C-alpha angles and dihedrals in degrees: 000000000000119000129209089205119107141182130207132196122190122186117197113191121188124192127180130181129185147111091030093301131103123201128185139175142178129210120190117197113192125189114187128190105263126243119262129229097235096194092050097044094050094216117167140189118002091357089057094049089049093050090050092049092048092047090050092049094049090049089053094047089052089051091052093049090048093050091050093046091056089054095200115167114247094020112120121200114236095249096150097055092083138031086227093062 
């Protein structure tokens, strides 16, 4: 099945050297295909299964990001719960 959903990742790296110092930084910009309101869209069959899987993957990704942002020792993000993560 073909999907109209797409993702994009853009990495911007900056490096500056001068005055005996070297500075660098990285910025990741990520645009993920959004979740779909299954009831509202009325999709069925394979498209419904795809929408459900994508919604579950995005939920897991959100939980991973939230877990990493908390930064609690011993807490492991649920990376293995989805192919996306």
